[in-house]
C-alpha positions as CSV (number, residue, x, y, z in Angstrom):
1,M,0.0,0.0,0.0
2,P,1.4,3.4,-0.9
3,N,2.4,5.4,2.2
4,W,0.6,8.5,1.1
5,L,-2.9,7.0,1.2
6,L,-5.2,8.5,3.8
7,P,-7.6,6.5,6.1
8,E,-11.2,5.9,4.9
9,N,-13.5,9.0,5.0
10,I,-10.5,11.2,5.6
11,A,-9.4,13.5,2.7
12,D,-7.2,16.5,1.9
13,V,-8.9,19.7,1.0
14,L,-7.4,21.2,-2.2
15,P,-7.1,24.9,-3.0
16,S,-10.4,25.7,-4.7
17,E,-12.4,23.7,-2.1
18,A,-10.4,25.1,0.8
19,R,-11.2,28.6,-0.4
20,K,-14.9,27.9,-0.5
21,I,-14.8,26.5,3.0
22,E,-12.8,29.4,4.4
23,E,-15.0,32.1,2.8
24,L,-18.1,30.3,4.3
25,R,-16.5,30.2,7.7
26,R,-15.6,33.9,7.6
27,L,-19.1,34.8,6.3
28,M,-20.9,32.9,9.0
29,L,-18.7,34.0,11.9
30,D,-19.0,37.6,10.9
31,N,-22.8,37.2,10.8
32,F,-22.8,35.5,14.2
33,R,-21.0,38.6,15.5
34,L,-23.7,40.9,14.1
35,Y,-26.1,39.0,16.4
36,G,-23.8,39.5,19.4
37,Y,-22.1,36.1,19.6
38,E,-18.6,35.9,21.0
39,L,-16.0,33.5,19.4
40,V,-14.4,30.8,21.6
41,M,-11.8,28.2,20.6
42,P,-11.9,25.0,22.7
43,P,-8.9,22.6,22.5
44,L,-8.9,19.7,20.1
45,L,-8.4,17.1,22.9
46,E,-9.4,17.0,26.6
47,Y,-9.4,14.5,29.4
48,L,-12.0,11.9,28.4
49,E,-14.2,12.4,31.5
50,S,-14.5,16.1,30.8
51,L,-15.0,15.7,27.1
52,L,-17.9,13.2,27.6
53,T,-19.5,15.0,30.5
54,G,-23.2,15.6,29.6
55,A,-22.8,13.9,26.2
56,G,-24.9,10.9,25.1
57,Q,-23.7,7.4,24.2
58,D,-23.6,8.4,20.5
59,T,-20.8,10.9,21.3
60,D,-18.9,8.3,23.3
61,L,-18.9,5.9,20.4
62,R,-17.8,8.6,17.9
63,T,-14.9,9.7,20.1
64,F,-11.3,8.7,19.4
65,K,-9.5,7.8,22.7
66,L,-5.8,7.7,23.5
67,V,-3.5,7.7,26.5
68,D,-1.8,10.9,27.6
69,Q,2.0,10.3,27.6
70,I,2.4,12.9,30.4
71,S,-0.3,12.0,33.0
72,G,-1.2,8.5,31.9
73,R,-4.9,9.5,31.9
74,M,-7.3,8.9,29.0
75,L,-7.7,11.7,26.5
76,G,-10.4,12.1,23.9
77,L,-10.2,13.9,20.5
78,R,-13.4,15.9,20.3
79,A,-16.3,14.5,18.2
80,D,-18.5,17.5,19.0
81,M,-17.7,21.0,20.3
82,T,-21.0,21.7,22.0
83,T,-20.2,20.3,25.4
84,Q,-16.8,22.0,25.3
85,V,-18.5,25.4,24.8
86,A,-21.0,24.5,27.6
87,R,-18.0,23.9,29.9
88,I,-16.5,27.3,29.0
89,D,-19.8,29.0,29.8
90,A,-20.1,27.1,33.1
91,H,-16.6,27.4,34.5
92,L,-14.5,29.9,32.7
93,L,-16.9,32.7,31.9
94,N,-19.2,32.0,34.8
95,R,-21.6,34.8,33.9
96,D,-25.1,35.3,35.4
97,S,-26.5,37.0,32.4
98,V,-27.4,35.6,28.9
99,T,-24.2,34.5,27.1
100,R,-24.0,34.1,23.3
101,L,-21.0,32.0,22.1
102,C,-19.9,30.8,18.7
103,Y,-17.1,28.5,17.5
104,A,-15.5,26.9,14.4
105,G,-13.0,24.0,14.3
106,S,-12.3,20.5,13.2
107,V,-13.8,17.5,15.0
108,L,-13.0,13.8,14.5
109,H,-15.4,10.8,14.3
110,T,-14.5,7.2,14.7
111,R,-17.2,6.4,12.0
112,P,-18.8,8.7,9.4
113,S,-22.2,10.1,10.4
114,G,-23.8,9.5,7.1
115,L,-23.5,8.5,3.4
116,H,-20.3,9.9,2.0
117,A,-19.7,11.9,5.2
118,T,-16.2,12.8,6.2
119,R,-14.8,11.6,9.6
120,E,-13.2,15.1,10.0
121,P,-16.0,17.6,9.8
122,L,-15.3,21.3,10.2
123,Q,-18.0,22.2,12.7
124,I,-19.3,25.7,13.1
125,G,-22.1,26.7,15.5
126,A,-23.7,29.1,17.9
127,E,-25.1,28.7,21.4
128,I,-27.2,30.8,23.8
129,Y,-26.9,30.2,27.6
130,G,-29.0,31.6,30.4
131,H,-32.5,32.0,28.9
132,A,-35.1,29.3,29.2
133,G,-37.8,31.0,27.1
134,L,-38.7,30.1,23.5
135,E,-37.2,33.4,22.3
136,A,-33.7,31.8,22.5
137,D,-34.9,28.8,20.5
138,A,-36.4,31.1,17.9
139,E,-33.2,33.1,17.6
140,I,-31.0,30.0,17.1
141,Q,-33.4,28.7,14.5
142,E,-33.3,32.1,12.7
143,L,-29.5,32.2,12.8
144,A,-29.3,28.6,11.4
145,L,-31.6,29.6,8.5
146,A,-29.7,32.8,7.9
147,S,-26.4,30.8,7.7
148,L,-27.8,28.7,4.9
149,A,-29.2,31.8,3.2
150,L,-25.7,33.4,3.3
151,A,-24.3,30.2,1.7
152,G,-26.7,30.7,-1.2
153,F,-29.3,28.0,-0.4
154,A,-32.8,29.2,-1.4
155,E,-34.6,25.9,-0.9
156,V,-34.4,24.7,2.7
157,R,-36.6,22.2,4.6
158,L,-36.9,22.7,8.4
159,D,-37.8,19.5,10.3
160,L,-39.1,20.1,13.9
161,S,-39.4,17.7,16.8
162,H,-39.6,17.9,20.6
163,V,-38.3,15.4,23.2
164,G,-41.0,16.7,25.6
165,V,-43.7,14.6,23.8
166,L,-42.1,11.3,24.4
167,R,-41.0,12.2,28.0
168,A,-44.5,13.3,28.9
169,I,-46.0,10.0,27.5
170,I,-43.7,7.6,29.3
171,G,-43.8,9.7,32.4
172,A,-47.4,8.5,32.8
173,D,-46.4,4.8,33.0
174,P,-43.5,3.4,35.1
175,A,-43.1,0.4,32.8
176,A,-42.6,2.7,29.8
177,A,-40.2,4.9,31.7
178,K,-38.1,1.8,32.4
179,D,-37.9,1.0,28.7
180,E,-37.0,4.6,27.7
181,A,-33.7,3.7,25.8
182,A,-35.4,0.9,23.9
183,L,-38.4,3.1,23.0
184,Y,-36.0,5.8,21.7
185,L,-34.3,3.3,19.3
186,L,-37.6,1.9,18.0
187,L,-39.2,5.3,17.5
188,R,-36.1,6.6,15.7
189,A,-36.2,3.6,13.4
190,K,-40.1,4.0,13.1
191,D,-40.2,0.3,14.0
192,V,-44.0,-0.1,14.5
193,P,-43.9,-4.0,14.9
194,G,-41.2,-3.6,17.5
195,L,-43.1,-0.9,19.3
196,D,-46.3,-3.0,19.2
197,Q,-44.4,-5.9,20.9
198,L,-42.6,-3.9,23.5
199,T,-45.6,-1.9,24.6
200,A,-48.0,-4.8,25.0
201,H,-48.0,-4.6,28.8
202,Y,-48.2,-0.8,29.0
203,A,-51.2,1.2,30.1
204,A,-53.6,1.5,27.2
205,P,-53.4,5.3,26.7
206,V,-49.6,5.2,26.9
207,R,-49.4,2.3,24.4
208,A,-51.8,4.0,22.0
209,A,-49.8,7.3,22.1
210,L,-46.5,5.5,21.5
211,L,-47.9,3.6,18.5
212,A,-49.3,6.9,17.1
213,L,-45.9,8.7,17.2
214,P,-44.3,7.1,14.1
215,N,-47.2,8.3,11.9
216,L,-47.3,11.8,13.3
217,Y,-45.1,13.4,10.6
218,G,-45.8,15.8,7.7
219,D,-46.6,19.5,7.4
220,V,-47.7,21.7,10.3
221,E,-51.2,20.1,10.2
222,V,-49.6,17.2,12.1
223,L,-49.8,19.3,15.2
224,A,-53.6,19.4,15.1
225,R,-53.6,15.6,14.6
226,A,-51.2,15.2,17.5
227,R,-53.5,17.2,19.8
228,A,-56.4,14.9,18.8
229,E,-54.5,11.6,19.1
230,L,-52.2,12.1,22.0
231,P,-53.1,12.2,25.7
232,D,-54.1,15.6,27.1
233,L,-51.0,16.0,29.3
234,P,-49.4,19.3,30.2
235,G,-46.0,18.3,28.9
236,I,-47.4,17.4,25.5
237,A,-49.5,20.5,25.3
238,K,-46.4,22.7,26.1
239,A,-44.3,20.8,23.5
240,L,-46.9,21.1,20.7
241,A,-47.4,24.9,21.5
242,E,-43.6,25.5,21.2
243,L,-43.4,23.6,17.9
244,A,-46.3,25.6,16.5
245,A,-44.6,28.9,17.5
246,L,-41.2,27.8,16.0
247,A,-43.0,26.6,12.8
248,A,-44.8,29.9,12.4
249,S,-41.6,31.9,12.8
250,A,-40.0,29.9,9.9
251,I,-42.8,30.1,7.4
252,G,-41.7,32.0,4.3
253,R,-38.0,31.2,5.0
254,A,-38.2,27.4,4.8
255,E,-40.5,24.5,4.0
256,V,-41.6,23.3,7.5
257,A,-42.2,19.7,8.5
258,I,-43.0,18.1,11.8
259,D,-41.8,14.6,12.8
260,L,-42.6,13.6,16.4
261,A,-40.7,10.4,16.2
262,D,-37.5,12.0,14.9
263,L,-35.6,11.7,18.2
264,R,-31.9,12.0,17.2
265,G,-30.2,13.7,20.1
266,Y,-32.9,12.6,22.5
267,Q,-30.5,11.6,25.2
268,Y,-28.8,14.9,24.9
269,E,-31.6,17.4,24.1
270,S,-34.2,18.6,26.5
271,G,-36.8,20.5,24.4
272,A,-37.5,21.5,20.8
273,M,-35.1,20.1,18.2
274,F,-34.6,21.0,14.5
275,A,-32.8,19.7,11.4
276,L,-32.2,21.5,8.2
277,Y,-32.1,19.8,4.8
278,V,-31.0,21.2,1.4
279,P,-31.2,19.7,-2.1
280,G,-28.4,17.4,-3.0
281,L,-27.7,16.0,0.4
282,P,-29.5,13.1,2.0
283,N,-28.3,13.9,5.6
284,A,-29.3,17.0,7.6
285,V,-26.9,19.8,6.8
286,A,-27.5,21.4,10.2
287,R,-29.0,20.3,13.6
288,G,-29.9,22.2,16.7
289,G,-32.1,22.3,19.8
290,R,-32.4,22.9,23.5
291,Y,-30.1,21.0,26.0
292,D,-30.7,22.6,29.4
293,H,-29.3,19.7,31.4
294,V,-25.7,19.6,30.0
295,G,-24.7,22.5,32.4
296,E,-25.7,20.4,35.4
297,A,-23.0,17.9,34.6
298,F,-20.5,20.7,35.0
299,G,-22.0,21.7,38.3
300,R,-23.8,24.8,37.0
301,A,-27.3,24.4,35.6
302,R,-27.9,26.8,32.7
303,P,-30.7,26.9,30.1
304,A,-29.0,26.3,26.7
305,T,-29.9,26.1,23.1
306,G,-27.8,26.1,19.9
307,F,-27.1,24.6,16.5
308,S,-24.1,23.4,14.4
309,L,-23.3,22.4,10.9
310,D,-20.4,20.9,8.9
311,L,-18.7,23.5,6.6
312,R,-17.0,20.8,4.6
313,E,-20.2,19.1,3.8
314,L,-21.9,22.4,3.0
315,A,-19.1,23.5,0.7
316,R,-19.3,20.3,-1.4
317,L,-22.8,21.4,-2.5
318,L,-21.7,24.8,-3.7
319,P,-20.5,25.4,-7.3
320,T,-16.7,25.8,-7.8
321,A,-15.6,29.3,-7.1
322,E,-14.7,31.4,-10.0
323,R,-11.0,32.0,-10.5
324,K,-9.9,35.4,-9.1
325,H,-8.5,37.9,-11.6
326,S,-4.9,38.6,-10.7
327,I,-1.8,40.4,-11.9
328,R,1.4,38.7,-13.0
329,A,4.6,40.6,-12.1
330,P,8.3,39.8,-12.7
331,W,10.6,39.0,-9.9
332,G,13.0,41.8,-9.0
333,N,14.5,44.0,-6.3
334,A,14.0,47.4,-8.0
335,P,12.5,49.8,-5.4
336,E,10.0,51.1,-8.0
337,L,8.8,47.6,-8.8
338,K,8.4,46.7,-5.1
339,E,6.6,50.0,-4.4
340,K,4.1,49.4,-7.3
341,I,3.4,45.8,-6.2
342,A,2.8,46.9,-2.6
343,E,0.5,49.7,-3.8
344,L,-1.6,47.2,-5.9
345,R,-1.8,44.6,-3.1
346,K,-2.9,47.4,-0.6
347,S,-5.7,48.2,-3.0
348,G,-6.9,44.6,-2.9
349,E,-5.3,43.2,-6.1
350,V,-3.7,39.8,-6.2
351,V,-0.2,40.2,-7.5
352,I,1.8,37.0,-8.3
353,Q,5.5,37.3,-8.9
354,S,6.9,34.8,-11.4
355,L,10.0,33.2,-9.9
356,P,12.9,32.9,-12.4
357,G,12.7,29.9,-14.7
358,H,9.1,28.9,-13.7
359,S,5.6,29.5,-15.0
360,N,2.6,30.1,-12.8
361,E,0.1,27.2,-12.3
362,Q,-2.8,28.0,-9.9
363,D,-6.3,26.6,-9.5
364,E,-7.6,29.8,-7.9
365,F,-6.1,32.6,-9.9
366,E,-6.3,33.8,-13.5
367,C,-3.6,36.2,-14.5
368,D,-5.4,38.5,-16.9
369,R,-3.0,41.5,-16.5
370,A,0.7,41.8,-16.3
371,L,2.9,44.4,-14.6
372,V,5.4,45.6,-17.2
373,L,8.0,48.3,-17.5
374,A,6.8,51.3,-19.6
375,D,8.6,52.2,-22.8
376,N,10.3,55.1,-21.0
377,G,11.9,52.6,-18.7
378,N,10.9,54.5,-15.6
379,N,7.3,53.5,-14.7
380,W,5.6,50.2,-14.1
381,I,2.2,49.9,-15.8
382,L,-0.5,47.3,-16.1
383,K,-1.0,45.6,-19.4
384,N,-4.1,43.5,-20.3
385,L,-3.3,39.9,-21.4
386,G,-5.5,38.7,-24.3
């Protein structure tokens, strides 16, 4: 095997693609700042117990683990930056007021999260801490939609769900509560025969509600069906009201769908959840939701909600960037030449100096002008290249 081959689902990012990714990163981080989000940069690795604090089993399985050569303790390479940012809010910033934080950086996965997905996503996201009201959820949802609009996506589908529905249902039956993990897996797979078998000994209203969940998906009219088919419990009523409000805030900006059995992140989230889909990608391009209980694991309970997406996956869907017009200049130490090149670069022009004996080969730049010495031999001027 050639020694330059990379592991499966790991790839180099070449110039034109890297430029797309970096421009998206800058665009989104600048937009986050306009909303008042402060940038943080968590480390790539942490002690394992800290990294997995408050995270679900899915994160544990996706995390690369290694032994620290200094302390002998187990380290983890981050698979998700959300819990790291929650730790920063809880212990390093330690503010009482609302805190808005954003981040961007590579994460590593032991296995790809979806079809053709990379094991080294470039995760970017934003989080709000300190406000339990639906206003924070609505702002995060708006910011996620705005991020995709900035990237040039006009057709977006917003899928909404809420962990409060399932928790309210199983809270009414101790037998169901005991099977919470199994129910989560069956509902996520929409395995109705499996649900029918597992719920056979549950209380009749609880069993009927659980069997109804896999079919409660579609447009916003699903919420009316859910009110009619699910038990009249305060937790369910609150969850459906929140979903209705979030759906209403997105109308006109995205196609809105409801799926009450879509429970990805159930062990981690605590309220409304959303996923964003765009044409050309089978997986969700962005996910977000409320996760109020993560801060408790760090010793400081704080309401929290946020979203994240993979810039590398998003950039793959965008057209190849146009080559930037640039200027070709000779190599030389003449003060007049250096002064002219510095002037052009200061004005925003790309000036590429040709090294002696070499031609220029670039994917990103098209030299359509050349810096040449005028006939009088004193001035450097631009000449169009045909």
